[in-house]
PyMOL Python script that loads the backbone (N, CA, C, O; Angstrom):
from pymol import cmd

cmd.read_pdbstr("""\
ATOM      1  N   MET A   1     -17.783  20.810   4.050  1.00  0.00           N
ATOM      2  CA  MET A   1     -17.336  19.949   4.205  1.00  0.00           C
ATOM      3  C   MET A   1     -18.637  19.881   5.841  1.00  0.00           C
ATOM      4  O   MET A   1     -19.082  20.751   6.590  1.00  0.00           O
ATOM      5  N   SER A   2     -18.852  18.038   5.725  1.00  0.00           N
ATOM      6  CA  SER A   2     -20.423  17.918   7.103  1.00  0.00           C
ATOM      7  C   SER A   2     -19.251  17.408   8.437  1.00  0.00           C
ATOM      8  O   SER A   2     -18.128  16.905   8.410  1.00  0.00           O
ATOM      9  N   GLN A   3     -20.103  17.801   9.447  1.00  0.00           N
ATOM     10  CA  GLN A   3     -20.038  17.152  11.009  1.00  0.00           C
ATOM     11  C   GLN A   3     -19.744  15.754  10.628  1.00  0.00           C
ATOM     12  O   GLN A   3     -20.189  15.231   9.606  1.00  0.00           O
ATOM     13  N   LEU A   4     -18.948  15.145  11.523  1.00  0.00           N
ATOM     14  CA  LEU A   4     -19.397  13.401  11.254  1.00  0.00           C
ATOM     15  C   LEU A   4     -20.217  13.513  12.972  1.00  0.00           C
ATOM     16  O   LEU A   4     -19.888  14.379  13.783  1.00  0.00           O
ATOM     17  N   SER A   5     -21.073  12.674  13.191  1.00  0.00           N
ATOM     18  CA  SER A   5     -21.451  11.936  14.465  1.00  0.00           C
ATOM     19  C   SER A   5     -19.593  11.309  15.356  1.00  0.00           C
ATOM     20  O   SER A   5     -18.523  11.099  14.783  1.00  0.00           O
ATOM     21  N   GLU A   6     -19.790  11.242  16.219  1.00  0.00           N
ATOM     22  CA  GLU A   6     -18.841  10.494  17.351  1.00  0.00           C
ATOM     23  C   GLU A   6     -18.497   8.714  16.368  1.00  0.00           C
ATOM     24  O   GLU A   6     -17.548   8.179  15.794  1.00  0.00           O
ATOM     25  N   ALA A   7     -20.174   8.341  16.739  1.00  0.00           N
ATOM     26  CA  ALA A   7     -20.233   6.789  15.993  1.00  0.00           C
ATOM     27  C   ALA A   7     -19.373   6.669  14.553  1.00  0.00           C
ATOM     28  O   ALA A   7     -18.425   5.948  14.241  1.00  0.00           O
ATOM     29  N   GLN A   8     -20.119   7.690  13.817  1.00  0.00           N
ATOM     30  CA  GLN A   8     -19.196   7.746  12.111  1.00  0.00           C
ATOM     31  C   GLN A   8     -17.728   8.431  12.005  1.00  0.00           C
ATOM     32  O   GLN A   8     -16.833   8.291  11.171  1.00  0.00           O
ATOM     33  N   ALA A   9     -17.816   9.138  13.046  1.00  0.00           N
ATOM     34  CA  ALA A   9     -15.844   9.600  13.091  1.00  0.00           C
ATOM     35  C   ALA A   9     -14.986   7.853  13.668  1.00  0.00           C
ATOM     36  O   ALA A   9     -14.094   7.356  12.980  1.00  0.00           O
ATOM     37  N   LYS A  10     -15.152   7.632  14.104  1.00  0.00           N
ATOM     38  CA  LYS A  10     -14.661   6.240  14.837  1.00  0.00           C
ATOM     39  C   LYS A  10     -14.764   5.025  13.819  1.00  0.00           C
ATOM     40  O   LYS A  10     -13.924   4.155  13.591  1.00  0.00           O
ATOM     41  N   GLN A  11     -16.435   5.267  13.095  1.00  0.00           N
ATOM     42  CA  GLN A  11     -16.038   4.107  11.652  1.00  0.00           C
ATOM     43  C   GLN A  11     -15.063   4.045  10.948  1.00  0.00           C
ATOM     44  O   GLN A  11     -14.400   3.039  10.692  1.00  0.00           O
ATOM     45  N   TYR A  12     -14.761   6.100  10.251  1.00  0.00           N
ATOM     46  CA  TYR A  12     -13.814   6.354   9.584  1.00  0.00           C
ATOM     47  C   TYR A  12     -12.904   6.255   9.744  1.00  0.00           C
ATOM     48  O   TYR A  12     -12.210   5.922   8.783  1.00  0.00           O
ATOM     49  N   TRP A  13     -12.281   6.463  11.018  1.00  0.00           N
ATOM     50  CA  TRP A  13     -11.254   5.943  11.527  1.00  0.00           C
ATOM     51  C   TRP A  13     -10.658   4.706  12.003  1.00  0.00           C
ATOM     52  O   TRP A  13      -9.487   4.411  12.242  1.00  0.00           O
ATOM     53  N   LYS A  14     -11.642   4.117  12.076  1.00  0.00           N
ATOM     54  CA  LYS A  14     -11.464   2.427  11.664  1.00  0.00           C
ATOM     55  C   LYS A  14     -10.562   1.309  10.391  1.00  0.00           C
ATOM     56  O   LYS A  14      -9.758   0.383  10.279  1.00  0.00           O
ATOM     57  N   ARG A  15     -11.977   2.840   9.186  1.00  0.00           N
ATOM     58  CA  ARG A  15     -11.577   2.074   7.968  1.00  0.00           C
ATOM     59  C   ARG A  15      -9.710   2.661   7.465  1.00  0.00           C
ATOM     60  O   ARG A  15      -8.779   2.035   6.957  1.00  0.00           O
ATOM     61  N   ASN A  16      -9.801   3.606   7.761  1.00  0.00           N
ATOM     62  CA  ASN A  16      -8.669   4.200   7.441  1.00  0.00           C
ATOM     63  C   ASN A  16      -7.665   3.468   7.843  1.00  0.00           C
ATOM     64  O   ASN A  16      -7.182   2.790   6.936  1.00  0.00           O
ATOM     65  N   ARG A  17      -7.169   3.353   8.874  1.00  0.00           N
ATOM     66  CA  ARG A  17      -6.586   2.673   9.860  1.00  0.00           C
ATOM     67  C   ARG A  17      -6.399   0.868   9.222  1.00  0.00           C
ATOM     68  O   ARG A  17      -5.315   0.285   9.231  1.00  0.00           O
ATOM     69  N   SER A  18      -7.632   0.278   8.742  1.00  0.00           N
ATOM     70  CA  SER A  18      -7.640  -1.091   7.389  1.00  0.00           C
ATOM     71  C   SER A  18      -7.166  -0.582   7.515  1.00  0.00           C
ATOM     72  O   SER A  18      -6.403  -0.418   8.467  1.00  0.00           O
ATOM     73  N   LEU A  19      -7.438   0.349   6.045  1.00  0.00           N
ATOM     74  CA  LEU A  19      -6.491   0.491   4.403  1.00  0.00           C
ATOM     75  C   LEU A  19      -5.520   0.187   4.710  1.00  0.00           C
ATOM     76  O   LEU A  19      -5.033  -0.918   4.468  1.00  0.00           O
ATOM     77  N   MET A  20      -4.603   1.728   5.759  1.00  0.00           N
ATOM     78  CA  MET A  20      -3.123   1.635   5.891  1.00  0.00           C
ATOM     79  C   MET A  20      -2.895   0.114   6.314  1.00  0.00           C
ATOM     80  O   MET A  20      -2.819  -0.709   5.402  1.00  0.00           O
ATOM     81  N   ILE A  21      -2.792  -0.276   7.512  1.00  0.00           N
ATOM     82  CA  ILE A  21      -2.228  -1.459   8.043  1.00  0.00           C
ATOM     83  C   ILE A  21      -2.663  -2.677   6.850  1.00  0.00           C
ATOM     84  O   ILE A  21      -1.607  -3.079   6.360  1.00  0.00           O
ATOM     85  N   ARG A  22      -3.074  -2.924   6.634  1.00  0.00           N
ATOM     86  CA  ARG A  22      -3.957  -3.447   4.665  1.00  0.00           C
ATOM     87  C   ARG A  22      -1.709  -3.567   3.572  1.00  0.00           C
ATOM     88  O   ARG A  22      -1.037  -4.465   3.066  1.00  0.00           O
ATOM     89  N   LEU A  23      -1.531  -1.926   3.830  1.00  0.00           N
ATOM     90  CA  LEU A  23      -1.330  -1.645   2.410  1.00  0.00           C
ATOM     91  C   LEU A  23       0.094  -1.384   3.151  1.00  0.00           C
ATOM     92  O   LEU A  23       0.801  -0.578   2.545  1.00  0.00           O
ATOM     93  N   MET A  24       0.655  -1.921   4.365  1.00  0.00           N
ATOM     94  CA  MET A  24       1.763  -1.529   5.134  1.00  0.00           C
ATOM     95  C   MET A  24       2.095  -3.329   4.895  1.00  0.00           C
ATOM     96  O   MET A  24       3.096  -3.827   4.381  1.00  0.00           O
ATOM     97  N   ILE A  25       1.216  -3.837   5.305  1.00  0.00           N
ATOM     98  CA  ILE A  25       1.516  -5.420   5.340  1.00  0.00           C
ATOM     99  C   ILE A  25       1.917  -6.066   3.717  1.00  0.00           C
ATOM    100  O   ILE A  25       2.748  -6.947   3.500  1.00  0.00           O
ATOM    101  N   ILE A  26       1.422  -5.648   3.116  1.00  0.00           N
ATOM    102  CA  ILE A  26       1.711  -5.710   0.962  1.00  0.00           C
ATOM    103  C   ILE A  26       3.158  -5.026   1.301  1.00  0.00           C
ATOM    104  O   ILE A  26       4.200  -5.660   1.467  1.00  0.00           O
ATOM    105  N   TRP A  27       3.006  -3.530   1.374  1.00  0.00           N
ATOM    106  CA  TRP A  27       4.688  -2.917   1.018  1.00  0.00           C
ATOM    107  C   TRP A  27       5.993  -4.307   2.013  1.00  0.00           C
ATOM    108  O   TRP A  27       6.881  -4.965   1.472  1.00  0.00           O
ATOM    109  N   PHE A  28       5.560  -4.313   3.659  1.00  0.00           N
ATOM    110  CA  PHE A  28       6.159  -5.151   4.166  1.00  0.00           C
ATOM    111  C   PHE A  28       6.382  -6.364   3.683  1.00  0.00           C
ATOM    112  O   PHE A  28       7.363  -6.791   4.292  1.00  0.00           O
ATOM    113  N   VAL A  29       5.888  -7.415   2.671  1.00  0.00           N
ATOM    114  CA  VAL A  29       5.496  -8.335   2.830  1.00  0.00           C
ATOM    115  C   VAL A  29       6.925  -8.457   1.638  1.00  0.00           C
ATOM    116  O   VAL A  29       7.748  -9.371   1.682  1.00  0.00           O
ATOM    117  N   VAL A  30       6.955  -7.012   0.361  1.00  0.00           N
ATOM    118  CA  VAL A  30       7.362  -7.218  -0.838  1.00  0.00           C
ATOM    119  C   VAL A  30       8.418  -6.656  -0.245  1.00  0.00           C
ATOM    120  O   VAL A  30       9.275  -7.487  -0.548  1.00  0.00           O
ATOM    121  N   SER A  31       9.048  -5.737   0.464  1.00  0.00           N
ATOM    122  CA  SER A  31       9.453  -5.322   0.307  1.00  0.00           C
ATOM    123  C   SER A  31      10.856  -5.860   1.331  1.00  0.00           C
ATOM    124  O   SER A  31      11.967  -5.494   0.948  1.00  0.00           O
ATOM    125  N   PHE A  32      10.765  -6.702   2.584  1.00  0.00           N
ATOM    126  CA  PHE A  32      11.213  -7.625   3.239  1.00  0.00           C
ATOM    127  C   PHE A  32      11.411  -9.273   2.613  1.00  0.00           C
ATOM    128  O   PHE A  32      12.471  -9.818   2.304  1.00  0.00           O
ATOM    129  N   GLY A  33      10.290  -9.725   2.561  1.00  0.00           N
ATOM    130  CA  GLY A  33       9.654 -11.020   1.853  1.00  0.00           C
ATOM    131  C   GLY A  33      10.983 -11.277   0.678  1.00  0.00           C
ATOM    132  O   GLY A  33      11.933 -12.051   0.559  1.00  0.00           O
ATOM    133  N   CYS A  34      10.286  -9.913  -0.205  1.00  0.00           N
ATOM    134  CA  CYS A  34      11.047 -10.376  -2.047  1.00  0.00           C
ATOM    135  C   CYS A  34      12.874 -10.042  -1.940  1.00  0.00           C
ATOM    136  O   CYS A  34      13.908 -10.371  -2.521  1.00  0.00           O
ATOM    137  N   GLY A  35      12.489  -9.303  -0.962  1.00  0.00           N
ATOM    138  CA  GLY A  35      13.626  -8.699  -1.426  1.00  0.00           C
ATOM    139  C   GLY A  35      14.752  -9.020  -0.341  1.00  0.00           C
ATOM    140  O   GLY A  35      15.940  -8.876  -0.630  1.00  0.00           O
ATOM    141  N   ILE A  36      14.324  -9.476   0.963  1.00  0.00           N
ATOM    142  CA  ILE A  36      15.667 -10.503   1.492  1.00  0.00           C
ATOM    143  C   ILE A  36      15.210 -11.696   1.807  1.00  0.00           C
ATOM    144  O   ILE A  36      16.111 -12.501   2.044  1.00  0.00           O
ATOM    145  N   LEU A  37      14.162 -12.095   1.894  1.00  0.00           N
ATOM    146  CA  LEU A  37      13.691 -13.788   2.502  1.00  0.00           C
ATOM    147  C   LEU A  37      13.564 -14.834   1.299  1.00  0.00           C
ATOM    148  O   LEU A  37      13.889 -16.017   1.407  1.00  0.00           O
ATOM    149  N   TRP A  38      13.146 -14.356   0.354  1.00  0.00           N
ATOM    150  CA  TRP A  38      12.514 -14.776  -1.039  1.00  0.00           C
ATOM    151  C   TRP A  38      13.284 -14.749  -1.815  1.00  0.00           C
ATOM    152  O   TRP A  38      12.823 -14.951  -2.939  1.00  0.00           O
ATOM    153  N   VAL A  39      14.738 -14.519  -1.755  1.00  0.00           N
ATOM    154  CA  VAL A  39      15.412 -13.214  -2.694  1.00  0.00           C
ATOM    155  C   VAL A  39      16.574 -14.654  -3.552  1.00  0.00           C
ATOM    156  O   VAL A  39      17.147 -14.281  -4.576  1.00  0.00           O
ATOM    157  N   ASP A  40      16.718 -15.479  -3.300  1.00  0.00           N
ATOM    158  CA  ASP A  40      17.431 -16.803  -3.916  1.00  0.00           C
ATOM    159  C   ASP A  40      16.160 -17.536  -4.722  1.00  0.00           C
ATOM    160  O   ASP A  40      16.316 -17.865  -5.898  1.00  0.00           O
ATOM    161  N   THR A  41      15.214 -17.714  -4.205  1.00  0.00           N
ATOM    162  CA  THR A  41      14.324 -17.792  -4.680  1.00  0.00           C
ATOM    163  C   THR A  41      14.246 -17.338  -6.651  1.00  0.00           C
ATOM    164  O   THR A  41      14.480 -17.782  -7.775  1.00  0.00           O
ATOM    165  N   LEU A  42      13.643 -15.931  -5.756  1.00  0.00           N
ATOM    166  CA  LEU A  42      13.365 -15.399  -6.957  1.00  0.00           C
ATOM    167  C   LEU A  42      14.898 -14.853  -8.159  1.00  0.00           C
ATOM    168  O   LEU A  42      14.862 -14.230  -9.220  1.00  0.00           O
ATOM    169  N   ASN A  43      16.050 -15.410  -7.407  1.00  0.00           N
ATOM    170  CA  ASN A  43      17.187 -15.026  -8.490  1.00  0.00           C
ATOM    171  C   ASN A  43      17.062 -16.174  -8.907  1.00  0.00           C
ATOM    172  O   ASN A  43      18.230 -16.447  -9.187  1.00  0.00           O
ATOM    173  N   LEU A  44      16.440 -17.095  -9.163  1.00  0.00           N
ATOM    174  CA  LEU A  44      16.310 -18.194 -10.411  1.00  0.00           C
ATOM    175  C   LEU A  44      15.571 -17.328 -11.947  1.00  0.00           C
ATOM    176  O   LEU A  44      15.796 -17.476 -13.148  1.00  0.00           O
ATOM    177  N   ILE A  45      14.714 -16.496 -11.245  1.00  0.00           N
ATOM    178  CA  ILE A  45      14.191 -16.095 -12.043  1.00  0.00           C
ATOM    179  C   ILE A  45      14.870 -14.277 -12.851  1.00  0.00           C
ATOM    180  O   ILE A  45      14.959 -13.153 -12.357  1.00  0.00           O
ATOM    181  N   GLN A  46      15.243 -14.894 -14.384  1.00  0.00           N
ATOM    182  CA  GLN A  46      15.549 -13.720 -14.431  1.00  0.00           C
ATOM    183  C   GLN A  46      15.079 -12.660 -15.640  1.00  0.00           C
ATOM    184  O   GLN A  46      15.359 -13.027 -16.781  1.00  0.00           O
ATOM    185  N   ILE A  47      14.319 -11.245 -15.474  1.00  0.00           N
ATOM    186  CA  ILE A  47      13.827 -10.595 -16.480  1.00  0.00           C
ATOM    187  C   ILE A  47      15.135  -9.151 -17.051  1.00  0.00           C
ATOM    188  O   ILE A  47      16.015  -8.553 -16.432  1.00  0.00           O
ATOM    189  N   GLY A  48      14.777  -9.101 -18.090  1.00  0.00           N
ATOM    190  CA  GLY A  48      15.925  -8.629 -19.144  1.00  0.00           C
ATOM    191  C   GLY A  48      17.189  -8.275 -18.617  1.00  0.00           C
ATOM    192  O   GLY A  48      17.815  -7.215 -18.607  1.00  0.00           O
ATOM    193  N   GLY A  49      17.514  -9.897 -17.993  1.00  0.00           N
ATOM    194  CA  GLY A  49      19.126 -10.158 -17.549  1.00  0.00           C
ATOM    195  C   GLY A  49      19.265  -9.372 -16.454  1.00  0.00           C
ATOM    196  O   GLY A  49      20.238  -8.659 -16.207  1.00  0.00           O
ATOM    197  N   TYR A  50      18.437  -9.484 -15.899  1.00  0.00           N
ATOM    198  CA  TYR A  50      18.667  -8.787 -13.941  1.00  0.00           C
ATOM    199  C   TYR A  50      17.585 -10.223 -13.695  1.00  0.00           C
ATOM    200  O   TYR A  50      16.700 -10.789 -14.337  1.00  0.00           O
ATOM    201  N   LYS A  51      18.404 -10.418 -12.107  1.00  0.00           N
ATOM    202  CA  LYS A  51      17.803 -11.293 -11.329  1.00  0.00           C
ATOM    203  C   LYS A  51      16.853 -10.298 -10.847  1.00  0.00           C
ATOM    204  O   LYS A  51      17.004  -9.088 -10.677  1.00  0.00           O
ATOM    205  N   LEU A  52      15.471 -11.329 -10.592  1.00  0.00           N
ATOM    206  CA  LEU A  52      13.978 -10.998 -10.086  1.00  0.00           C
ATOM    207  C   LEU A  52      14.268 -10.345  -8.432  1.00  0.00           C
ATOM    208  O   LEU A  52      14.087  -9.189  -8.049  1.00  0.00           O
ATOM    209  N   GLY A  53      14.744 -11.460  -7.701  1.00  0.00           N
ATOM    210  CA  GLY A  53      15.092 -11.053  -6.263  1.00  0.00           C
ATOM    211  C   GLY A  53      16.192  -9.797  -6.330  1.00  0.00           C
ATOM    212  O   GLY A  53      16.121  -9.289  -5.211  1.00  0.00           O
ATOM    213  N   PHE A  54      17.106  -9.111  -7.060  1.00  0.00           N
ATOM    214  CA  PHE A  54      18.274  -8.705  -7.085  1.00  0.00           C
ATOM    215  C   PHE A  54      17.006  -6.912  -7.249  1.00  0.00           C
ATOM    216  O   PHE A  54      17.162  -5.760  -6.846  1.00  0.00           O
ATOM    217  N   TRP A  55      16.143  -7.449  -7.851  1.00  0.00           N
ATOM    218  CA  TRP A  55      15.669  -6.400  -9.004  1.00  0.00           C
ATOM    219  C   TRP A  55      14.651  -5.511  -7.614  1.00  0.00           C
ATOM    220  O   TRP A  55      14.573  -4.351  -7.211  1.00  0.00           O
ATOM    221  N   PHE A  56      13.810  -7.248  -7.136  1.00  0.00           N
ATOM    222  CA  PHE A  56      13.002  -6.269  -6.134  1.00  0.00           C
ATOM    223  C   PHE A  56      13.477  -5.836  -4.497  1.00  0.00           C
ATOM    224  O   PHE A  56      12.784  -5.401  -3.578  1.00  0.00           O
ATOM    225  N   ALA A  57      15.005  -6.161  -4.559  1.00  0.00           N
ATOM    226  CA  ALA A  57      15.541  -5.194  -3.772  1.00  0.00           C
ATOM    227  C   ALA A  57      16.162  -4.220  -3.973  1.00  0.00           C
ATOM    228  O   ALA A  57      16.432  -3.622  -2.931  1.00  0.00           O
ATOM    229  N   GLN A  58      16.616  -3.655  -5.088  1.00  0.00           N
ATOM    230  CA  GLN A  58      17.398  -2.335  -5.611  1.00  0.00           C
ATOM    231  C   GLN A  58      16.063  -1.589  -5.978  1.00  0.00           C
ATOM    232  O   GLN A  58      15.895  -0.433  -5.588  1.00  0.00           O
ATOM    233  N   GLN A  59      15.333  -2.092  -6.553  1.00  0.00           N
ATOM    234  CA  GLN A  59      13.879  -1.339  -6.906  1.00  0.00           C
ATOM    235  C   GLN A  59      12.342  -1.650  -6.882  1.00  0.00           C
ATOM    236  O   GLN A  59      11.467  -0.813  -6.658  1.00  0.00           O
ATOM    237  N   GLY A  60      12.180  -2.761  -7.104  1.00  0.00           N
ATOM    238  CA  GLY A  60      11.178  -3.005  -6.834  1.00  0.00           C
ATOM    239  C   GLY A  60      10.051  -3.065  -5.341  1.00  0.00           C
ATOM    240  O   GLY A  60       8.824  -3.103  -5.425  1.00  0.00           O
ATOM    241  N   SER A  61      10.630  -3.063  -4.395  1.00  0.00           N
ATOM    242  CA  SER A  61       9.700  -2.526  -3.692  1.00  0.00           C
ATOM    243  C   SER A  61       9.421  -1.079  -3.427  1.00  0.00           C
ATOM    244  O   SER A  61       8.502  -0.651  -2.729  1.00  0.00           O
ATOM    245  N   ILE A  62      10.625  -0.139  -4.283  1.00  0.00           N
ATOM    246  CA  ILE A  62      10.327   1.583  -4.223  1.00  0.00           C
ATOM    247  C   ILE A  62       9.259   1.827  -5.487  1.00  0.00           C
ATOM    248  O   ILE A  62       8.556   2.838  -5.495  1.00  0.00           O
ATOM    249  N   PHE A  63       9.210   1.139  -6.225  1.00  0.00           N
ATOM    250  CA  PHE A  63       7.703   0.797  -7.821  1.00  0.00           C
ATOM    251  C   PHE A  63       6.453   0.345  -6.441  1.00  0.00           C
ATOM    252  O   PHE A  63       5.415   1.005  -6.397  1.00  0.00           O
ATOM    253  N   VAL A  64       6.650  -0.624  -5.552  1.00  0.00           N
ATOM    254  CA  VAL A  64       5.436  -0.822  -5.091  1.00  0.00           C
ATOM    255  C   VAL A  64       4.768   0.065  -4.357  1.00  0.00           C
ATOM    256  O   VAL A  64       3.657   0.596  -4.373  1.00  0.00           O
ATOM    257  N   PHE A  65       6.350   0.099  -3.292  1.00  0.00           N
ATOM    258  CA  PHE A  65       5.638   1.751  -2.924  1.00  0.00           C
ATOM    259  C   PHE A  65       4.922   2.790  -3.226  1.00  0.00           C
ATOM    260  O   PHE A  65       3.855   3.151  -2.727  1.00  0.00           O
ATOM    261  N   ILE A  66       5.545   3.269  -4.069  1.00  0.00           N
ATOM    262  CA  ILE A  66       4.800   4.144  -5.058  1.00  0.00           C
ATOM    263  C   ILE A  66       3.291   3.858  -5.411  1.00  0.00           C
ATOM    264  O   ILE A  66       2.425   4.727  -5.305  1.00  0.00           O
ATOM    265  N   GLY A  67       3.068   2.698  -5.797  1.00  0.00           N
ATOM    266  CA  GLY A  67       2.037   2.566  -6.422  1.00  0.00           C
ATOM    267  C   GLY A  67       1.051   2.023  -4.881  1.00  0.00           C
ATOM    268  O   GLY A  67      -0.148   2.211  -5.086  1.00  0.00           O
ATOM    269  N   LEU A  68       1.216   1.677  -4.066  1.00  0.00           N
ATOM    270  CA  LEU A  68       0.543   2.078  -2.825  1.00  0.00           C
ATOM    271  C   LEU A  68       0.434   3.710  -2.663  1.00  0.00           C
ATOM    272  O   LEU A  68      -0.619   4.345  -2.599  1.00  0.00           O
ATOM    273  N   ILE A  69       1.427   4.103  -2.623  1.00  0.00           N
ATOM    274  CA  ILE A  69       0.358   5.895  -1.855  1.00  0.00           C
ATOM    275  C   ILE A  69      -0.579   6.520  -3.050  1.00  0.00           C
ATOM    276  O   ILE A  69      -1.258   7.513  -2.790  1.00  0.00           O
ATOM    277  N   PHE A  70      -0.617   5.906  -4.427  1.00  0.00           N
ATOM    278  CA  PHE A  70      -1.383   5.971  -5.311  1.00  0.00           C
ATOM    279  C   PHE A  70      -2.428   5.631  -4.815  1.00  0.00           C
ATOM    280  O   PHE A  70      -3.314   6.485  -4.811  1.00  0.00           O
ATOM    281  N   TYR A  71      -2.719   4.339  -4.240  1.00  0.00           N
ATOM    282  CA  TYR A  71      -3.756   3.288  -4.383  1.00  0.00           C
ATOM    283  C   TYR A  71      -4.371   4.224  -2.978  1.00  0.00           C
ATOM    284  O   TYR A  71      -5.572   4.394  -3.190  1.00  0.00           O
ATOM    285  N   TYR A  72      -3.975   4.867  -1.664  1.00  0.00           N
ATOM    286  CA  TYR A  72      -3.937   5.187  -0.527  1.00  0.00           C
ATOM    287  C   TYR A  72      -4.789   6.243  -1.053  1.00  0.00           C
ATOM    288  O   TYR A  72      -5.865   6.290  -0.458  1.00  0.00           O
ATOM    289  N   VAL A  73      -4.611   7.379  -2.273  1.00  0.00           N
ATOM    290  CA  VAL A  73      -4.900   8.299  -2.188  1.00  0.00           C
ATOM    291  C   VAL A  73      -6.345   8.472  -2.770  1.00  0.00           C
ATOM    292  O   VAL A  73      -7.117   9.397  -2.518  1.00  0.00           O
ATOM    293  N   VAL A  74      -6.600   7.211  -3.743  1.00  0.00           N
ATOM    294  CA  VAL A  74      -7.641   6.989  -4.619  1.00  0.00           C
ATOM    295  C   VAL A  74      -8.638   6.520  -3.746  1.00  0.00           C
ATOM    296  O   VAL A  74      -9.814   6.848  -3.908  1.00  0.00           O
ATOM    297  N   ALA A  75      -8.161   5.558  -2.556  1.00  0.00           N
ATOM    298  CA  ALA A  75      -9.178   4.764  -1.242  1.00  0.00           C
ATOM    299  C   ALA A  75      -9.626   5.965  -0.480  1.00  0.00           C
ATOM    300  O   ALA A  75     -10.501   5.948   0.386  1.00  0.00           O
ATOM    301  N   MET A  76      -9.077   6.815  -0.802  1.00  0.00           N
ATOM    302  CA  MET A  76      -9.338   7.659   0.828  1.00  0.00           C
ATOM    303  C   MET A  76     -10.068   8.376   0.315  1.00  0.00           C
ATOM    304  O   MET A  76     -11.090   8.464   0.995  1.00  0.00           O
ATOM    305  N   ALA A  77     -10.121   9.226  -0.938  1.00  0.00           N
ATOM    306  CA  ALA A  77     -11.076  10.173  -2.016  1.00  0.00           C
ATOM    307  C   ALA A  77     -12.102   9.328  -1.801  1.00  0.00           C
ATOM    308  O   ALA A  77     -13.050  10.018  -1.426  1.00  0.00           O
ATOM    309  N   ARG A  78     -12.459   7.983  -1.851  1.00  0.00           N
ATOM    310  CA  ARG A  78     -13.965   7.113  -1.804  1.00  0.00           C
ATOM    311  C   ARG A  78     -14.611   7.544  -0.564  1.00  0.00           C
ATOM    312  O   ARG A  78     -15.718   8.040  -0.351  1.00  0.00           O
ATOM    313  N   LEU A  79     -13.502   7.182   0.303  1.00  0.00           N
ATOM    314  CA  LEU A  79     -13.710   7.023   1.594  1.00  0.00           C
ATOM    315  C   LEU A  79     -14.429   7.982   2.163  1.00  0.00           C
ATOM    316  O   LEU A  79     -15.534   7.954   2.705  1.00  0.00           O
ATOM    317  N   ASP A  80     -13.357   9.181   1.897  1.00  0.00           N
ATOM    318  CA  ASP A  80     -14.127  10.886   2.427  1.00  0.00           C
ATOM    319  C   ASP A  80     -15.416  11.165   1.816  1.00  0.00           C
ATOM    320  O   ASP A  80     -16.294  11.830   2.365  1.00  0.00           O
ATOM    321  N   ARG A  81     -15.522  10.531   0.424  1.00  0.00           N
ATOM    322  CA  ARG A  81     -17.124  10.853   0.394  1.00  0.00           C
ATOM    323  C   ARG A  81     -18.331  10.137  -0.026  1.00  0.00           C
ATOM    324  O   ARG A  81     -19.402  10.382  -0.581  1.00  0.00           O
ATOM    325  N   GLU A  82     -17.639   9.056   0.525  1.00  0.00           N
ATOM    326  CA  GLU A  82     -18.912   8.027   1.930  1.00  0.00           C
ATOM    327  C   GLU A  82     -18.930   8.934   2.965  1.00  0.00           C
ATOM    328  O   GLU A  82     -20.024   9.310   3.385  1.00  0.00           O
ATOM    329  N   PHE A  83     -18.079   9.282   3.369  1.00  0.00           N
ATOM    330  CA  PHE A  83     -18.649  10.032   4.804  1.00  0.00           C
ATOM    331  C   PHE A  83     -19.158  11.194   4.715  1.00  0.00           C
ATOM    332  O   PHE A  83     -19.963  11.515   5.590  1.00  0.00           O
ATOM    333  N   GLY A  84     -18.852  12.099   3.694  1.00  0.00           N
ATOM    334  CA  GLY A  84     -19.184  13.176   3.335  1.00  0.00           C
ATOM    335  C   GLY A  84     -17.808  14.470   3.994  1.00  0.00           C
ATOM    336  O   GLY A  84     -17.951  15.689   4.097  1.00  0.00           O
ATOM    337  N   VAL A  85     -16.961  13.900   4.227  1.00  0.00           N
ATOM    338  CA  VAL A  85     -15.862  14.853   4.025  1.00  0.00           C
ATOM    339  C   VAL A  85     -14.485  15.344   3.593  1.00  0.00           C
ATOM    340  O   VAL A  85     -13.543  15.883   4.175  1.00  0.00           O
ATOM    341  N   GLU A  86     -14.876  14.722   1.633  1.00  0.00           N
ATOM    342  CA  GLU A  86     -14.521  15.503   0.706  1.00  0.00           C
ATOM    343  C   GLU A  86     -13.907  16.980   0.703  1.00  0.00           C
ATOM    344  O   GLU A  86     -14.509  18.041   0.871  1.00  0.00           O
ATOM    345  N   GLU A  87     -12.740  16.793   0.501  1.00  0.00           N
ATOM    346  CA  GLU A  87     -12.298  18.646   0.010  1.00  0.00           C
ATOM    347  C   GLU A  87     -13.088  19.047  -0.768  1.00  0.00           C
ATOM    348  O   GLU A  87     -13.743  18.275  -1.468  1.00  0.00           O
ATOM    349  N   ASP A  88     -13.230  20.632  -0.836  1.00  0.00           N
ATOM    350  CA  ASP A  88     -14.080  21.997  -1.697  1.00  0.00           C
ATOM    351  C   ASP A  88     -12.843  21.332  -3.090  1.00  0.00           C
ATOM    352  O   ASP A  88     -12.820  21.862  -4.201  1.00  0.00           O
TER     353      ASP A  88
END
""", "prot")
cmd.dss("prot")
cmd.show_as("cartoon", "prot")
cmd.util.cbc("prot")
cmd.orient("prot")
């Protein structure tokens, strides 16, 4: 693991925060938007006999959150390699 300069460390954390904020916005839109705000509109669509709005409120936002966790792991591994701070 290499030591980062102060400028590199600031850039690293800036990009890390940016990634986290974008992923949290996606999760908020899916969980709050699809599960609460747009539920009536989404309920007009049925998949497998279940209304889509109900599905997002009960399970969809959880699946999206798990997918975002896996994406975050991959994106952070790429960022760590870019800055030379990956773990052995």
